[in-house]
C-alpha positions as CSV (number, residue, x, y, z in Angstrom):
1,X,-56.5,-48.9,-13.7
2,X,-53.0,-47.6,-14.3
3,X,-50.8,-46.4,-11.5
4,X,-48.3,-43.6,-12.0
5,X,-45.1,-43.7,-10.0
6,X,-44.5,-40.7,-7.8
7,X,-41.4,-39.0,-9.1
8,X,-40.1,-36.7,-11.8
9,X,-40.1,-37.3,-15.5
10,X,-36.9,-37.3,-17.4
11,X,-37.8,-34.0,-19.1
12,X,-38.4,-32.3,-15.7
13,X,-35.0,-33.6,-14.4
14,X,-33.2,-32.3,-17.5
15,X,-34.8,-28.9,-17.3
16,X,-34.0,-28.6,-13.6
17,X,-30.3,-29.6,-14.2
18,X,-30.1,-27.0,-17.0
19,X,-31.4,-24.2,-14.7
20,X,-29.1,-25.2,-11.9
21,X,-26.1,-25.4,-14.3
22,X,-26.9,-22.0,-15.8
23,X,-27.1,-20.5,-12.3
24,X,-23.8,-22.1,-11.2
25,X,-22.0,-20.8,-14.3
26,X,-23.2,-17.3,-13.6
27,X,-22.2,-17.5,-9.9
28,X,-18.8,-18.9,-10.7
29,X,-18.2,-16.2,-13.3
30,X,-18.5,-13.6,-10.5
31,X,-15.6,-15.1,-8.4
32,X,-12.7,-13.5,-10.4
33,X,-14.4,-10.1,-10.2
34,X,-14.9,-10.5,-6.4
35,X,-11.3,-11.6,-5.9
36,X,-10.1,-8.6,-7.8
37,X,-12.3,-6.2,-5.8
38,X,-11.1,-7.9,-2.6
39,X,-7.4,-7.5,-3.5
40,X,-8.0,-3.8,-4.5
41,X,-9.7,-3.2,-1.2
42,X,-6.9,-4.9,0.7
43,X,-4.2,-2.8,-1.1
44,X,-6.1,0.4,-0.5
45,X,-6.5,-0.5,3.2
46,X,-2.8,-1.4,3.6
47,X,-1.7,1.8,1.8
48,X,-3.8,3.8,4.2
49,X,-2.2,1.9,7.1
50,X,1.3,2.6,5.8
51,X,0.6,6.3,5.4
52,X,-1.0,6.4,8.9
53,X,2.1,4.6,10.3
54,X,4.4,7.2,8.7
55,X,2.3,10.2,9.9
56,X,2.0,8.8,13.4
57,X,5.7,8.0,13.6
58,X,6.5,11.6,12.7
59,X,3.8,13.0,15.1
60,X,5.2,10.9,17.9
61,X,8.5,12.7,17.5
62,X,6.9,16.1,17.0
63,X,6.8,18.7,18.5
64,X,9.1,17.6,21.3
65,X,12.3,17.6,19.3
66,X,10.9,18.6,15.8
67,X,12.7,15.7,14.1
68,X,12.2,12.1,13.2
69,X,14.4,9.2,12.2
70,X,15.2,8.8,8.5
71,X,14.4,5.1,8.7
72,X,10.6,5.0,8.9
73,X,11.3,1.7,10.6
74,X,12.8,2.7,14.0
75,X,15.4,-0.1,13.7
76,X,16.7,1.3,10.4
77,X,20.3,2.5,10.4
78,X,19.9,4.6,7.2
79,X,21.2,8.1,7.1
80,X,21.1,11.1,4.8
81,X,24.2,13.3,4.6
82,X,25.4,11.7,7.8
83,X,22.3,12.7,9.8
84,X,19.8,10.4,11.2
85,X,17.1,13.0,11.7
86,X,15.3,15.7,9.8
87,X,13.4,18.7,10.9
88,X,10.0,19.5,9.4
89,X,11.5,22.8,8.2
90,X,13.7,20.9,5.7
91,X,12.4,19.9,2.2
92,X,13.2,16.3,1.9
93,X,12.0,13.2,0.1
94,X,12.3,9.8,1.7
95,X,11.5,6.3,0.4
96,X,10.7,3.1,2.2
97,X,9.8,-0.4,1.0
98,X,7.1,-2.5,2.8
99,X,6.3,-6.2,2.8
100,X,2.9,-7.6,2.0
101,X,1.8,-7.2,5.6
102,X,2.6,-3.4,5.5
103,X,5.7,-3.7,7.7
104,X,8.7,-1.6,6.7
105,X,12.0,-3.3,6.0
106,X,14.1,-0.8,4.1
107,X,14.2,3.0,3.8
108,X,16.5,5.6,2.3
109,X,16.8,9.0,0.8
110,X,16.0,9.7,-2.8
111,X,19.6,9.3,-4.0
112,X,20.3,6.0,-2.3
113,X,16.8,4.7,-3.3
114,X,17.5,5.5,-7.0
115,X,21.0,4.0,-6.8
116,X,19.5,0.9,-5.1
117,X,16.9,0.5,-7.7
118,X,19.4,1.0,-10.6
119,X,22.1,-1.3,-9.1
120,X,19.6,-3.8,-7.9
121,X,18.5,-4.2,-4.3
122,X,19.1,-7.6,-2.9
123,X,16.9,-10.1,-4.6
124,X,15.3,-11.3,-1.4
125,X,14.4,-7.7,-0.6
126,X,12.8,-7.1,-4.0
127,X,10.9,-10.3,-3.8
128,X,9.4,-9.3,-0.4
129,X,8.5,-5.8,-1.4
130,X,4.8,-5.2,-2.0
131,X,4.5,-1.5,-1.3
132,X,6.8,1.5,-1.8
133,X,6.2,4.7,0.1
134,X,7.5,8.2,-0.7
135,X,7.4,10.8,2.0
136,X,7.7,14.4,0.8
137,X,8.1,17.2,3.4
138,X,7.2,20.6,1.9
139,X,8.0,23.3,4.5
140,X,5.9,26.5,4.9
141,X,3.1,25.1,2.9
142,X,0.2,25.9,2.9
143,X,1.3,28.7,5.2
144,X,4.4,29.9,7.1
145,X,4.9,27.8,10.2
146,X,3.3,24.7,8.7
147,X,4.8,21.8,6.8
148,X,2.8,19.7,4.3
149,X,3.6,16.0,4.5
150,X,2.7,14.0,1.4
151,X,2.9,10.2,1.4
152,X,2.5,8.4,-1.9
153,X,2.1,4.6,-1.5
154,X,2.7,2.6,-4.7
155,X,1.7,-1.0,-5.2
156,X,2.5,-3.6,-6.3
157,X,6.1,-2.5,-5.9
158,X,7.5,-5.2,-8.2
159,X,5.1,-4.6,-11.1
160,X,6.0,-2.6,-14.2
161,X,5.5,1.2,-13.7
162,X,2.3,1.2,-15.9
163,X,0.7,-1.5,-13.8
164,X,1.2,0.2,-10.5
165,X,-1.4,2.0,-8.4
166,X,-0.7,5.1,-6.3
167,X,-2.6,6.4,-3.3
168,X,-1.6,9.8,-2.0
169,X,-2.2,11.0,1.6
170,X,-1.6,14.5,2.8
171,X,-1.5,16.1,6.3
172,X,-0.1,19.4,7.7
173,X,2.0,19.8,10.8
174,X,3.3,22.8,12.8
175,X,7.0,23.5,12.3
176,X,9.3,23.4,15.3
177,X,12.5,25.4,15.1
């Protein structure tokens, strides 16, 4: 009488390892796609956070005095034409740069922003920038007495123009004269 040992044959072990290897390769192939989707989701969430931060900052100043600081960061000392505030009845475009956590650290009007980009903002500032926001105030749109506020959040800020993504957010507010 012959006794067989309890266990797996070499063929069974090789087939099992082949199936497990194939499954692992398929699963590992999904990681880059998952990381890309996670990063895109994070960027979209942060851009919405930035737009909401800008809108809430403006709304916190409105309608009591009808103006808001140029620096979207309250500690900013930037000015436009010597003024530190704008009314919602003025057509203006403001820019701000945000770090990877969505915190503002530099803001300016369109002219100073263009000059800063052309002449080169400080290297440390450019290295920290992850998002750029452009706020446009369009008075009397969609109707008289209302201003349309448009925030365009661009990311990644340091990427070439063709590689950037833009999310636009729009709200309306009542004008205060």
